[in-house]
DODODO-646424 format. One line per field, with one value per residue: x, y negated, z of N, C-alpha, C in turn; residue in one letter. Coordinates in steps of 0.1 Angstrom, whole numbers, padded with zeros to 4 digits. Layout:
# residues N
n.east: c(X|...)
n.north: c(Y|...)
n.up: c(Z|...)
ca.east: c(X|...)
ca.north: c(Y|...)
ca.up: c(Z|...)
c.east: c(X|...)
c.north: c(Y|...)
c.up: c(Z|...)
rest: c(a|...)
//
This chain:
# residues 113
n.east: c(-0029|-0004|0019|0053|0065|0050|0057|0083|0081|0075|0093|0115|0099|0103|0131|0136|0126|0138|0163|0161|0157|0180|0199|0214|0234|0222|0206|0236|0244|0226|0225|0205|0170|0134|0103|0070|0036|-0002|-0005|0014|0010|-0019|-0010|0015|0006|-0020|-0037|-0070|-0075|-0051|-0045|-0026|-0035|-0051|-0085|-0114|-0122|-0141|-0175|-0181|-0161|-0143|-0126|-0135|-0154|-0142|-0129|-0135|-0098|-0103|-0119|-0162|-0168|-0147|-0127|-0102|-0084|-0073|-0068|-0046|-0028|-0037|-0061|-0079|-0093|-0078|-0067|-0057|-0022|0009|0014|-0009|-0016|0007|-0005|-0029|-0016|-0005|-0032|-0042|-0021|-0021|-0050|-0046|-0028|-0047|-0066|-0052|-0036|-0052|-0047|-0040|-0040)
n.north: c(-0193|-0183|-0207|-0217|-0234|-0224|-0199|-0208|-0214|-0197|-0181|-0193|-0194|-0164|-0165|-0181|-0168|-0144|-0156|-0164|-0138|-0134|-0123|-0142|-0151|-0139|-0153|-0157|-0134|-0127|-0117|-0108|-0123|-0105|-0117|-0109|-0112|-0118|-0118|-0104|-0081|-0081|-0079|-0068|-0039|-0034|-0042|-0042|-0077|-0085|-0068|-0060|-0036|-0022|-0012|-0029|-0036|-0026|-0018|0009|0016|0028|0046|0086|0074|0062|0070|0100|0123|0138|0137|0140|0149|0155|0183|0190|0162|0147|0119|0101|0076|0041|0035|0057|0080|0091|0061|0029|0021|0029|0053|0061|0070|0081|0110|0108|0116|0143|0155|0154|0167|0193|0201|0204|0221|0242|0244|0253|0275|0293|0286|0280|0260)
n.up: c(-0074|-0051|-0046|-0049|-0029|-0007|-0006|-0002|0026|0041|0040|0051|0077|0086|0081|0105|0128|0124|0134|0163|0172|0176|0152|0133|0108|0088|0064|0049|0044|0017|-0008|-0036|-0039|-0042|-0043|-0037|-0047|-0043|-0070|-0085|-0073|-0085|-0109|-0116|-0108|-0104|-0087|-0073|-0071|-0062|-0036|-0020|0003|-0006|-0011|0000|0035|0044|0067|0046|0035|0055|0071|0066|0047|0029|-0006|-0019|-0024|-0045|-0073|-0080|-0107|-0129|-0134|-0126|-0113|-0095|-0066|-0051|-0024|-0010|-0016|-0018|0012|0033|0041|0038|0046|0052|0070|0067|0041|0032|0045|0026|0007|0014|0012|-0006|-0024|-0007|-0012|-0042|-0042|-0033|-0054|-0076|-0069|-0050|-0027|0016|0043)
ca.east: c(-0024|0007|0027|0069|0061|0041|0062|0093|0074|0075|0109|0119|0092|0109|0143|0140|0120|0151|0175|0154|0160|0193|0207|0224|0237|0217|0212|0251|0245|0214|0229|0191|0152|0122|0091|0057|0024|-0010|-0008|0023|0005|-0026|-0002|0021|0002|-0033|-0044|-0077|-0075|-0036|-0044|-0019|-0036|-0062|-0096|-0111|-0122|-0155|-0176|-0181|-0147|-0129|-0122|-0143|-0164|-0135|-0135|-0125|-0088|-0104|-0128|-0164|-0173|-0136|-0121|-0090|-0082|-0072|-0062|-0035|-0030|-0044|-0080|-0084|-0090|-0082|-0069|-0046|-0013|0022|0010|-0024|-0012|0016|-0017|-0036|-0006|0000|-0043|-0035|-0008|-0030|-0066|-0042|-0027|-0060|-0072|-0043|-0029|-0055|-0034|-0048|-0029)
ca.north: c(-0184|-0185|-0217|-0218|-0239|-0211|-0190|-0212|-0222|-0178|-0178|-0203|-0190|-0157|-0163|-0188|-0159|-0139|-0163|-0165|-0126|-0132|-0131|-0157|-0150|-0129|-0157|-0154|-0117|-0117|-0115|-0114|-0121|-0103|-0118|-0101|-0118|-0112|-0122|-0098|-0071|-0077|-0079|-0050|-0021|-0032|-0034|-0057|-0092|-0084|-0065|-0045|-0024|-0013|-0014|-0038|-0032|-0029|0000|0016|0022|0032|0067|0093|0079|0064|0072|0114|0131|0146|0134|0148|0155|0160|0191|0189|0149|0139|0106|0096|0062|0035|0031|0068|0089|0081|0049|0019|0012|0036|0066|0073|0068|0098|0118|0111|0122|0155|0162|0157|0180|0205|0205|0208|0239|0253|0248|0262|0290|0302|0278|0275|0251)
ca.up: c(-0064|-0040|-0051|-0046|-0018|0003|-0001|0011|0040|0045|0040|0064|0091|0085|0087|0119|0137|0130|0142|0177|0181|0176|0138|0126|0096|0077|0049|0034|0028|0008|-0023|-0042|-0033|-0047|-0035|-0037|-0038|-0044|-0085|-0089|-0065|-0091|-0126|-0118|-0102|-0112|-0076|-0071|-0064|-0057|-0023|-0010|0012|-0014|-0010|0013|0048|0051|0071|0039|0034|0067|0077|0055|0036|0016|-0019|-0019|-0034|-0054|-0089|-0080|-0118|-0132|-0122|-0123|-0112|-0083|-0059|-0037|-0024|0004|-0014|-0011|0024|0050|0044|0040|0055|0047|0076|0060|0026|0030|0049|0023|-0002|0018|0018|-0017|-0021|-0006|-0026|-0061|-0042|-0032|-0067|-0086|-0064|-0039|-0014|0026|0045)
c.east: c(-0009|0015|0042|0069|0060|0052|0077|0094|0073|0087|0113|0114|0098|0124|0142|0132|0132|0161|0171|0154|0174|0203|0200|0224|0237|0217|0221|0252|0238|0219|0216|0181|0140|0112|0081|0043|0015|-0012|-0001|0015|-0006|-0019|0006|0013|-0012|-0044|-0060|-0077|-0058|-0036|-0033|-0021|-0054|-0077|-0104|-0123|-0134|-0156|-0176|-0173|-0136|-0132|-0125|-0155|-0158|-0134|-0124|-0111|-0095|-0118|-0140|-0165|-0155|-0127|-0107|-0078|-0082|-0064|-0053|-0039|-0040|-0058|-0081|-0082|-0073|-0080|-0054|-0028|-0007|0011|-0004|-0026|-0004|0003|-0025|-0024|-0008|-0017|-0045|-0032|-0019|-0044|-0057|-0040|-0036|-0067|-0069|-0040|-0036|-0046|-0042|-0035|-0031)
c.north: c(-0192|-0194|-0216|-0221|-0234|-0204|-0192|-0211|-0206|-0183|-0187|-0198|-0175|-0157|-0173|-0177|-0146|-0144|-0166|-0152|-0123|-0124|-0140|-0157|-0144|-0141|-0153|-0142|-0111|-0123|-0117|-0114|-0111|-0108|-0115|-0112|-0114|-0111|-0110|-0083|-0063|-0068|-0065|-0044|-0024|-0028|-0052|-0066|-0099|-0080|-0054|-0035|-0016|-0018|-0022|-0032|-0031|-0016|0009|0021|0022|0045|0072|0089|0065|0070|0081|0114|0134|0142|0144|0157|0165|0168|0198|0177|0151|0127|0102|0082|0051|0031|0046|0076|0093|0068|0041|0024|0030|0052|0072|0075|0079|0109|0118|0116|0138|0162|0162|0165|0192|0206|0210|0220|0249|0256|0255|0273|0297|0295|0282|0272|0261)
c.up: c(-0057|-0053|-0043|-0032|-0005|0007|0001|0022|0046|0048|0051|0073|0098|0090|0107|0127|0134|0138|0161|0181|0179|0161|0130|0117|0084|0062|0039|0036|0020|-0006|-0033|-0033|-0043|-0035|-0045|-0034|-0044|-0060|-0087|-0075|-0080|-0112|-0129|-0113|-0101|-0096|-0075|-0064|-0059|-0043|-0026|-0005|0003|-0012|0007|0030|0060|0061|0060|0036|0045|0069|0066|0048|0029|0002|-0017|-0028|-0040|-0062|-0083|-0089|-0124|-0132|-0114|-0116|-0101|-0074|-0048|-0030|-0015|-0002|-0015|0007|0029|0049|0039|0052|0052|0055|0067|0048|0026|0038|0040|0005|-0004|0015|0002|-0026|-0020|-0013|-0034|-0055|-0037|-0045|-0072|-0080|-0052|-0022|0003|0034|0060)
rest: c(g|v|g|k|e|a|v|e|r|a|r|r|a|v|m|e|r|l|r|g|l|g|v|r|d|l|e|q|h|i|k|f|e|v|v|y|t|p|e|t|w|r|d|e|f|n|l|d|r|g|s|c|f|g|l|s|h|t|f|t|q|l|g|f|m|r|s|p|n|k|h|p|d|i|n|s|l|y|f|v|g|c|s|t|h|p|g|s|g|l|p|n|v|l|v|s|a|r|l|t|a|e|r|i|l|m|h|t|a|n|y|s|p)
//
């Protein structure tokens, strides 16, 4: 896993970068910190191998080839998030949420976007 030394090294690098950008007194204002590691993502959020971006970015996991938002066999089971269509990253996760909501509305209320 990710050790405390690696976390501290990353923290120092971030603080140095921010100081270089003119943020000089940030550390004195920090009240508490939360550190997420791949183990956190795995243990707390059940993400495969601690990947915060969901499925891997292989060719068969890009764009329309990602898992669909609706289960092919279970009529009322829908999925949303970084491992489903259209993909990872906050903008795409929000698009995934919108697409899933539209599919649920179309399924339950004859809604047409």
